[in-house]
MARMIKOL-95337 format. One record per residue: x, y, z of N, C-alpha, C in turn; residue in three letters. Coordinates in pm, whole numbers, padded with zeros to 5 digits, always signed. Example, Ala and Ser with C-alpha at 12.3 -4.5 7.8 and 13.67 -1.06 7.14 Angstrom:
2
+01319-00569+00780+01230-00450+00780+01320-00330+00780ALA
+01285-00225+00708+01367-00106+00714+01290+00003+00787SER
***
This chain:
96
+02273+05384-08656+02411+05401-08699+02497+05326-08596MET
+02594+05257-08648+02686+05186-08558+02829+05223-08593ARG
+02916+05231-08499+03054+05267-08521+03142+05142-08514ALA
+03232+05128-08609+03332+05023-08605+03447+05076-08522ARG
+03473+05018-08406+03572+05075-08316+03701+04990-08311THR
+03709+04884-08393+03821+04795-08386+03946+04852-08457ASP
+03933+04961-08530+04046+05023-08597+04011+05166-08637ARG
+04116+05243-08667+04097+05379-08716+04110+05380-08866ARG
+04015+05436-08935+04014+05442-09077+04066+05580-09123TRP
+04113+05582-09246+04151+05712-09307+04052+05744-09415THR
+04044+05871-09452+03953+05911-09560+03986+05840-09690ALA
+04116+05823-09716+04158+05755-09840+04105+05612-09841LYS
+04116+05541-09729+04068+05401-09725+03916+05395-09748GLU
+03843+05485-09687+03699+05483-09705+03664+05508-09849VAL
+03728+05607-09909+03698+05636-10050+03736+05522-10144ARG
+03853+05465-10123+03901+05359-10212+03828+05226-10195GLU
+03803+05188-10072+03752+05053-10044+03600+05047-10033ARG
+03538+05146-09968+03400+05130-09932+03304+05203-10023LEU
+03335+05326-10060+03241+05400-10142+03223+05339-10280LEU
+03319+05263-10326+03305+05200-10457+03212+05079-10449HIS
+03195+05023-10329+03107+04907-10315+02962+04946-10333GLU
+02922+05054-10269+02784+05100-10278+02781+05249-10250SER
+02750+05330-10351+02757+05476-10330+02646+05522-10239TRP
+02529+05460-10239+02417+05517-10164+02390+05441-10033SER
+02365+05311-10034+02327+05241-09909+02398+05108-09900TRP
+02446+05067-09784+02443+05151-09663+02535+05270-09683PRO
+02512+05370-09603+02591+05496-09613+02715+05479-09527ARG
+02831+05509-09586+02959+05503-09515+03005+05647-09490TYR
+03033+05678-09364+03088+05808-09328+03203+05788-09235GLU
+03297+05883-09232+03417+05874-09149+03420+05998-09060LEU
+03422+05978-08930+03430+06090-08835+03529+06053-08727VAL
+03636+06130-08711+03734+06104-08605+03798+05966-08616GLY
+03819+05915-08738+03879+05784-08757+03783+05669-08741GLY
+03660+05696-08702+03560+05594-08685+03473+05581-08808GLN
+03458+05458-08857+03375+05431-08971+03230+05416-08922LEU
+03140+05498-08977+03000+05493-08942+02924+05433-09058LEU
+02846+05330-09031+02768+05263-09136+02621+05279-09099VAL
+02543+05341-09187+02403+05374-09161+02315+05301-09262THR
+02212+05229-09216+02121+05167-09311+02034+05271-09381PRO
+01966+05228-09482+01876+05319-09559+01769+05374-09467ALA
+01734+05500-09477+01627+05556-09398+01488+05515-09445PRO
+01389+05534-09365+01253+05498-09400+01181+05606-09474GLY
+01055+05583-09506+00973+05675-09581+00953+05807-09507VAL
+00930+05803-09377+00908+05924-09301+01032+06016-09306ALA
+01151+05955-09304+01273+06030-09315+01281+06104-09449HIS
+01253+06027-09557+01256+06088-09692+01153+06199-09708TYR
+01037+06181-09652+00937+06289-09656+00988+06413-09586ARG
+01046+06398-09472+01102+06514-09397+01213+06582-09475ALA
+01301+06502-09537+01412+06561-09617+01354+06639-09736VAL
+01256+06580-09804+01200+06647-09922+01120+06771-09883MET
+01052+06771-09767+00982+06890-09719+01084+07000-09693TRP
+01192+06967-09624+01295+07066-09594+01362+07116-09724LEU
+01387+07027-09816+01446+07066-09944+01360+07165-10016PHE
+01229+07139-10022+01137+07232-10087+01140+07368-10019ASP
+01135+07374-09887+01139+07501-09816+01270+07574-09840ARG
+01381+07503-09835+01512+07566-09865+01517+07621-10005LEU
+01470+07546-10098+01473+07589-10237+01391+07715-10257ARG
+01274+07722-10194+01192+07840-10202+01266+07962-10146GLU
+01324+07944-10031+01403+08052-09972+01521+08096-10057TYR
+01592+07997-10109+01712+08029-10191+01678+08086-10326LEU
+01556+08066-10373+01510+08135-10494+01497+08285-10466ASP
+01453+08319-10343+01439+08461-10308+01573+08520-10263ARG
+01653+08446-10194+01781+08489-10140+01891+08401-10201GLU
+01943+08430-10318+02034+08340-10389+02175+08335-10328PRO
+02183+08286-10207+02316+08275-10141+02374+08134-10151VAL
+02293+08038-10189+02341+07901-10198+02245+07822-10287GLY
+02270+07690-10295+02185+07605-10376+02157+07476-10294GLN
+02032+07444-10277+01994+07322-10204+02028+07200-10289ALA
+02091+07101-10228+02126+06979-10298+02093+06858-10212MET
+02073+06746-10278+02039+06621-10211+02152+06518-10230LEU
+02156+06419-10146+02250+06309-10160+02209+06221-10277SER
+02297+06134-10323+02427+06107-10268+02530+06212-10311PRO
+02608+06250-10216+02718+06342-10240+02818+06329-10125ALA
+02943+06332-10157+03043+06324-10052+03098+06461-10020GLU
+03098+06500-09894+03155+06626-09848+03270+06602-09755LEU
+03371+06683-09763+03481+06680-09672+03479+06817-09596THR
+03414+06818-09483+03402+06945-09407+03524+06971-09321LEU
+03591+06863-09276+03714+06870-09197+03811+06766-09254LEU
+03941+06788-09235+04036+06687-09282+04005+06550-09219PRO
+04023+06448-09297+03999+06307-09257+03856+06284-09212GLU
+03759+06351-09279+03619+06320-09261+03559+06291-09399THR
+03463+06205-09402+03388+06176-09522+03241+06178-09478VAL
+03167+06276-09526+03029+06293-09485+02937+06281-09608SER
+02820+06224-09589+02719+06213-09695+02586+06262-09636GLN
+02570+06392-09625+02446+06440-09568+02325+06421-09663PRO
+02208+06408-09606+02087+06393-09690+02059+06518-09769ASP
+02090+06634-09711+02061+06762-09769+02169+06861-09729LEU
+02214+06944-09820+02314+07044-09784+02300+07165-09878PHE
+02358+07276-09836+02347+07400-09911+02487+07462-09925VAL
+02555+07434-10034+02685+07502-10057+02660+07641-10110PRO
+02756+07733-10092+02742+07865-10151+02728+07850-10304PRO
+02653+07938-10363+02628+07930-10507+02756+07923-10589ARG
+02859+07993-10545+02986+07991-10620+03050+07852-10620SER
+03024+07770-10519+03081+07635-10517+02989+07532-10579GLU
+02865+07569-10602+02767+07471-10654+02758+07472-10808ALA
+02821+07568-10868+02811+07578-11015+02930+07514-11086GLU
***
């Protein structure tokens, strides 16, 4: 992952200009005004994400407090952030 430090980006700019170019790869995220550009992960990364997804889904079938989801998905956890996690678990009320 590399940070572009020559300027501060806004969430609006990232959404309007960059996410429309390529929704999945490279991955564009915004943290603290810094644009983070991440290349596509390798096979080992995907295997780890899928293993964790399967374990989470098994748990959430027993304890229905959330729903396991995979990218691509844009999350705004804090104002002026744009995150695209590989895997996330929103509360069930927000996932439906």
